[in-house]
Residue frames as a rotation matrix with the C-alpha (Angstrom) as fourth column:
UNK 1
0.531 -0.423 -0.734 130.30
-0.146 0.808 -0.571 -13.56
0.834 0.411 0.368 44.70
UNK 2
0.906 -0.286 0.313 132.00
-0.283 0.141 0.949 -15.33
-0.315 -0.948 0.046 47.47
UNK 3
0.044 -0.926 -0.374 135.76
-0.999 -0.038 -0.024 -15.94
0.008 0.375 -0.927 47.14
UNK 4
-0.277 -0.056 0.959 135.07
-0.319 0.947 -0.036 -19.66
-0.906 -0.316 -0.280 47.95
UNK 5
0.745 0.642 0.180 133.44
-0.023 0.294 -0.955 -19.80
-0.667 0.708 0.234 44.45
UNK 6
0.901 -0.382 -0.206 136.68
-0.331 -0.298 -0.895 -18.80
0.280 0.875 -0.395 42.76
UNK 7
0.355 -0.829 0.431 139.49
-0.909 -0.199 0.367 -20.15
-0.218 -0.522 -0.824 44.98
UNK 8
0.443 -0.131 -0.887 139.45
-0.544 0.747 -0.382 -23.66
0.713 0.652 0.260 43.57
UNK 9
0.810 0.090 -0.579 140.05
0.286 0.803 0.524 -25.35
0.512 -0.590 0.625 46.92
UNK 10
-0.349 -0.931 0.103 142.94
0.331 -0.226 -0.916 -23.17
0.876 -0.286 0.387 48.26
UNK 11
0.388 0.671 -0.632 141.99
0.772 0.138 0.620 -23.27
0.504 -0.729 -0.464 51.91
UNK 12
-0.404 -0.691 -0.600 144.48
0.897 -0.428 -0.110 -20.64
-0.181 -0.582 0.793 52.90
UNK 13
-0.782 0.261 0.566 142.30
0.070 -0.866 0.495 -17.85
0.619 0.427 0.659 51.21
UNK 14
-0.874 0.476 -0.093 139.87
0.008 -0.177 -0.984 -16.40
-0.485 -0.861 0.151 53.77
UNK 15
-0.397 0.846 0.355 136.13
0.899 0.280 0.338 -16.68
0.186 0.453 -0.872 53.12
UNK 16
-0.446 0.189 -0.875 134.85
0.289 -0.895 -0.340 -13.33
-0.847 -0.404 0.344 52.37
UNK 17
0.714 0.681 0.162 132.72
0.450 -0.270 -0.851 -11.30
-0.536 0.680 -0.500 49.84
UNK 18
-0.525 -0.842 0.127 134.72
0.570 -0.236 0.787 -10.32
-0.632 0.486 0.603 46.76
UNK 19
0.608 0.575 -0.547 133.82
0.005 -0.692 -0.722 -7.23
-0.794 0.436 -0.424 44.77
UNK 20
0.069 -0.528 0.847 135.05
0.994 0.112 -0.012 -6.81
-0.088 0.842 0.532 41.19
UNK 21
-0.870 -0.399 -0.289 136.07
0.377 -0.917 0.131 -3.45
-0.317 0.005 0.948 39.97
UNK 22
-0.586 0.763 0.275 132.64
0.151 -0.230 0.961 -3.26
0.796 0.604 0.020 38.31
UNK 23
0.240 0.633 -0.736 131.06
0.859 0.215 0.466 -3.74
0.453 -0.743 -0.492 41.76
UNK 24
-0.349 -0.473 -0.809 133.16
0.796 -0.605 0.011 -0.89
-0.495 -0.640 0.587 43.13
UNK 25
-0.984 -0.038 0.172 132.24
0.146 -0.722 0.677 1.29
0.098 0.691 0.716 40.20
UNK 26
-0.236 0.971 0.031 128.53
0.391 0.066 0.918 0.48
0.890 0.229 -0.395 40.58
UNK 27
0.228 0.202 -0.952 128.67
0.971 -0.117 0.208 1.40
-0.070 -0.972 -0.223 44.38
UNK 28
-0.695 -0.537 -0.478 130.37
0.507 -0.837 0.204 4.64
-0.510 -0.101 0.854 43.47
UNK 29
-0.802 0.449 0.393 127.70
0.216 -0.396 0.893 5.37
0.557 0.801 0.221 40.94
UNK 30
0.209 0.885 -0.415 124.94
0.749 0.128 0.650 4.78
0.629 -0.447 -0.636 43.54
UNK 31
0.105 -0.216 -0.971 126.75
0.934 -0.313 0.171 6.95
-0.340 -0.925 0.169 46.06
UNK 32
-0.650 -0.472 -0.596 127.53
0.295 -0.879 0.375 9.92
-0.701 0.068 0.710 43.71
UNK 33
-0.393 0.550 0.737 124.45
0.902 0.078 0.424 10.03
0.176 0.831 -0.527 41.40
UNK 34
0.602 0.752 0.269 122.86
0.694 -0.659 0.290 13.34
0.395 0.013 -0.919 40.81
UNK 35
0.573 -0.335 0.747 124.08
-0.332 -0.929 -0.162 16.14
0.749 -0.155 -0.644 43.01
UNK 36
0.992 -0.051 0.112 125.74
-0.090 0.322 0.942 13.79
-0.084 -0.945 0.315 45.46
UNK 37
0.595 -0.798 0.097 129.12
0.611 0.371 -0.699 13.74
0.522 0.475 0.709 43.80
UNK 38
0.007 -0.511 0.859 130.27
-0.214 -0.840 -0.498 16.89
0.977 -0.180 -0.115 45.39
UNK 39
0.598 0.256 0.759 129.08
-0.787 0.007 0.617 15.70
0.153 -0.967 0.206 48.90
UNK 40
0.965 -0.260 0.018 130.79
0.250 0.944 0.214 12.36
-0.073 -0.202 0.977 48.44
UNK 41
0.253 -0.900 0.355 134.10
0.449 -0.216 -0.867 14.16
0.857 0.378 0.350 47.33
UNK 42
0.113 -0.203 0.973 133.95
-0.666 -0.742 -0.077 16.42
0.737 -0.639 -0.219 50.28
UNK 43
0.785 0.295 0.544 133.23
-0.616 0.459 0.640 13.51
-0.061 -0.838 0.542 52.76
UNK 44
0.909 -0.387 0.156 135.90
0.398 0.916 -0.044 11.20
-0.126 0.102 0.987 51.25
UNK 45
0.416 -0.748 -0.517 138.63
-0.116 -0.608 0.785 13.75
-0.902 -0.267 -0.340 50.62
UNK 46
-0.442 -0.504 0.742 138.82
0.711 0.307 0.633 13.28
-0.547 0.807 0.222 46.94
UNK 47
-0.765 0.159 -0.624 138.01
-0.343 -0.921 0.186 15.65
-0.545 0.356 0.759 44.06
UNK 48
0.358 0.931 0.073 134.79
-0.302 0.189 -0.935 15.49
-0.884 0.313 0.348 42.00
UNK 49
0.412 -0.234 -0.880 136.98
-0.908 -0.028 -0.418 15.20
0.073 0.972 -0.224 38.87
UNK 50
-0.725 -0.678 0.118 138.67
-0.689 0.718 -0.102 12.17
-0.016 -0.155 -0.988 40.35
UNK 51
-0.267 0.760 0.593 135.33
-0.274 0.530 -0.802 10.64
-0.924 -0.377 0.067 40.95
UNK 52
0.737 0.587 -0.334 134.36
-0.442 0.046 -0.896 10.98
-0.510 0.808 0.294 37.39
UNK 53
-0.070 -0.801 -0.594 137.77
-0.961 0.213 -0.174 9.74
0.266 0.559 -0.785 36.15
UNK 54
-0.802 -0.231 0.551 137.22
-0.424 0.870 -0.253 6.59
-0.421 -0.437 -0.795 38.20
UNK 55
0.117 0.957 0.267 133.63
-0.153 0.283 -0.947 6.23
-0.981 0.070 0.180 36.97
UNK 56
0.793 0.113 -0.599 134.97
-0.594 -0.074 -0.801 6.44
-0.135 0.991 0.008 33.44
UNK 57
0.892 -0.396 0.221 137.65
0.370 0.917 0.147 3.85
-0.261 -0.049 0.964 34.12
UNK 58
0.716 -0.646 0.265 140.47
-0.182 -0.539 -0.822 6.33
0.674 0.540 -0.503 33.60
UNK 59
-0.397 -0.791 0.466 141.90
-0.698 -0.070 -0.713 5.67
0.596 -0.608 -0.524 37.08
UNK 60
-0.243 0.375 -0.895 141.44
0.484 0.846 0.223 2.98
0.841 -0.379 -0.387 39.61
UNK 61
0.780 0.463 0.421 139.77
-0.126 -0.543 0.830 4.00
0.613 -0.700 -0.366 42.97
UNK 62
-0.294 -0.948 0.124 142.36
-0.217 -0.060 -0.974 4.80
0.931 -0.314 -0.188 45.59
UNK 63
-0.729 -0.084 -0.679 142.45
0.549 0.520 -0.654 4.15
0.408 -0.850 -0.333 49.35
UNK 64
-0.906 0.404 -0.128 140.35
-0.234 -0.728 -0.644 7.20
-0.354 -0.553 0.754 50.32
UNK 65
-0.353 0.829 -0.434 137.63
-0.908 -0.193 0.371 6.34
0.223 0.526 0.821 47.91
UNK 66
-0.268 0.180 -0.946 137.62
0.000 0.982 0.187 2.70
0.963 0.051 -0.264 48.70
UNK 67
-0.896 0.001 -0.444 137.42
0.443 0.051 -0.895 3.60
0.022 -0.999 -0.046 52.51
UNK 68
-0.739 0.663 -0.118 134.54
-0.579 -0.715 -0.393 5.80
-0.345 -0.222 0.912 51.90
UNK 69
-0.069 0.732 -0.678 132.79
-0.810 0.355 0.466 3.04
0.582 0.581 0.569 50.06
UNK 70
0.402 0.245 0.882 133.53
-0.859 0.434 0.271 0.57
-0.316 -0.867 0.385 52.90
UNK 71
0.984 -0.170 0.047 135.88
0.176 0.914 -0.366 -1.72
0.020 0.368 0.930 50.94
UNK 72
0.290 -0.939 -0.187 139.63
-0.609 -0.331 0.721 -2.24
-0.739 -0.096 -0.667 50.65
UNK 73
0.509 -0.245 -0.825 141.81
-0.769 0.300 -0.564 -3.62
0.385 0.922 -0.036 47.87
UNK 74
0.296 -0.437 0.850 143.23
-0.431 0.733 0.527 -7.18
-0.852 -0.522 0.029 48.30
UNK 75
0.248 -0.371 -0.895 145.58
-0.933 0.156 -0.323 -8.89
0.259 0.916 -0.307 45.83
UNK 76
0.554 -0.072 0.829 145.92
-0.367 0.873 0.321 -12.71
-0.747 -0.482 0.457 45.71
UNK 77
-0.033 -0.571 -0.820 148.48
-0.981 0.176 -0.083 -14.83
0.192 0.802 -0.566 44.00
UNK 78
0.512 0.266 0.817 148.02
-0.518 0.854 0.048 -18.40
-0.685 -0.448 0.575 43.38
UNK 79
-0.582 -0.787 0.203 150.14
-0.323 0.453 0.831 -21.14
-0.746 0.418 -0.518 41.63
UNK 80
-0.219 0.493 -0.842 149.03
-0.947 0.100 0.305 -22.38
0.235 0.864 0.444 38.36
UNK 81
0.573 0.564 0.595 147.04
-0.742 0.665 0.085 -25.49
-0.347 -0.491 0.799 38.78
UNK 82
0.891 -0.283 -0.355 149.27
-0.036 0.735 -0.677 -27.59
0.453 0.616 0.645 36.36
UNK 83
-0.146 -0.972 0.184 152.30
-0.481 -0.093 -0.872 -26.63
0.865 -0.215 -0.454 38.46
UNK 84
-0.414 -0.063 0.908 150.75
-0.909 0.074 -0.409 -28.24
-0.042 -0.995 -0.088 41.66
UNK 85
0.336 0.558 0.759 148.77
-0.432 0.807 -0.403 -31.25
-0.837 -0.192 0.512 40.38
UNK 86
-0.797 -0.575 -0.183 150.09
-0.457 0.377 0.805 -33.87
-0.394 0.726 -0.564 38.01
UNK 87
-0.515 0.579 -0.632 147.91
-0.643 0.227 0.732 -36.05
0.568 0.783 0.255 35.76
UNK 88
-0.485 0.278 -0.829 147.14
0.465 0.885 0.024 -38.60
0.741 -0.374 -0.558 38.52
UNK 89
0.645 0.691 0.326 145.74
0.087 -0.490 0.867 -35.82
0.759 -0.531 -0.376 40.77
UNK 90
0.461 -0.555 -0.692 148.85
0.885 0.236 0.401 -36.02
-0.059 -0.798 0.600 43.01
UNK 91
0.974 -0.121 -0.194 150.50
-0.097 -0.987 0.128 -32.74
-0.207 -0.106 -0.973 44.07
UNK 92
0.520 -0.839 0.163 153.94
0.694 0.303 -0.652 -32.09
0.498 0.452 0.740 42.58
UNK 93
-0.055 -0.515 0.855 154.79
-0.189 -0.836 -0.515 -29.05
0.980 -0.190 -0.052 44.68
UNK 94
-0.342 -0.102 -0.934 155.86
0.756 0.561 -0.338 -30.02
0.558 -0.821 -0.115 48.26
UNK 95
-0.991 -0.024 0.132 154.93
-0.057 -0.818 -0.572 -26.47
0.121 -0.574 0.810 49.50
UNK 96
-0.270 0.963 -0.025 151.21
-0.411 -0.092 0.907 -27.27
0.871 0.255 0.421 48.92
UNK 97
0.517 0.480 -0.708 151.23
0.359 0.630 0.689 -29.50
0.777 -0.611 0.154 51.99
UNK 98
0.914 -0.171 0.369 153.46
-0.393 -0.607 0.691 -27.25
0.106 -0.776 -0.622 53.98
UNK 99
0.678 -0.719 0.155 156.59
0.547 0.633 0.547 -29.39
-0.491 -0.286 0.823 53.49
UNK 100
0.898 -0.364 -0.247 159.34
-0.434 -0.826 -0.360 -26.90
-0.073 0.430 -0.900 52.83
UNK 101
0.507 -0.746 -0.432 162.10
0.025 0.514 -0.857 -29.49
0.862 0.424 0.279 52.83
UNK 102
-0.021 -0.516 0.856 162.91
-0.858 -0.431 -0.280 -28.85
0.513 -0.740 -0.434 56.46
UNK 103
-0.295 -0.180 -0.938 163.89
0.058 0.977 -0.206 -31.82
0.954 -0.115 -0.277 58.55
């Protein structure tokens, strides 16, 4: 999924592939299936137990695991749509257009 599919027109969000936690878990499953879990653990610097905890959704994947999978965590916050657009389609929040009230 591309972030452009979910960003609802917010142009300040970069265009990039977006993985859900399920995508990360699926990638981890592919990399650690069979006897490969110990090898992945050794290469990424995490324990085998931690891998299985992440696979069972007990813990989120941490920075070392994400780096070994070739991804990183990004968090976005966006305003509620009803806070920035009124019923006529006009923006009600001056920061949407970059007007911070500065003269």
